[in-house]
N, C-alpha and C positions, 0 to 999 in steps of 0.2 A: 386115432388116438387124440389128435388135435381137436376133433369134434367133441369128444368126451370132456376134454379140459375146458373148452369154451362153454359147454353146457353146464358143467359144474360151477364155473366162474359166474355164469348168468344166474344160476339158482342161488348161489351164495350172495350175489348182489341183491336179488329180490328178497331174500331172507333178511339181510341187513336193513333194507328199506322198510320192511314190515316191522322189524324190531325198533327202528328209529321212530316210526310213526306211533307205535304203542307206547314207547317211553315218553314221547311228547304228550300223549294223552294222559299218561299217569302223572307226569309233572303238573299238567294243567289241573287235574283232579285234586292233587295234593295242595296246590296253591288255593284253589276254590275252597277246599275243606278248611284250610288255615284261616282264610278270610271269614268264613262262616263261624268258626270257633271264636275268633276275636269279637265278632258281633254278638255272639251269645254271651261271652264273658262280660261285655259291656252291659247287656240287658240284665244279667244276674247282679252285677254291681249296682245298677240303678235300682233294681227291686230291693236289694238289701238296704240301700240308703232310705228308700221310701218306708220300708218296714221299721227301720230304726227310728225314723221321724215319728211314725205312729206310736211306737213304744215309748218314746220320750214324752209324748203328750198324755200318756196314761197316768193316773194318780199313783203316787208312791204309797207304800204301807204307812209312812209317817204322816201322810195327808189324810187324817181321820175324817175331816169334814166332808171331803168329796167321797171317801169310802162309805161313810154313813149314808150319804145321799144315794149312792148306788145300791146299798144293801137293803134299805128299808123303803117301801113305797111311801110316797108322800101322802099325807092325809088331806084330802080336799074338803070342801064344804059338804056337810051332811044334812 
C-alpha cells in the first residue's frame, strides 16, 4: 500500500512539474505576443502619420490653381 502511495505521489509531482513548465511557456508566449502587438501598433501609428502628412500636402478643393494644373495637360510648344 505504501508503494502505491509513493508511486501516486511521484506521478503527481511529475504532472505538476509538466504543468509548471507548460504554464511558463504560455506566459512567455503571451509576453512575446504583447511585445509584438505593441511594435505593430507603433508601426500602424507611424504609417497613419505618414499618410496624414501626404494628405495634408494635397491641394484642397478651394485651391483651384493647383487643381486646374492637375486637371488639364499643359500646352507646350507646337
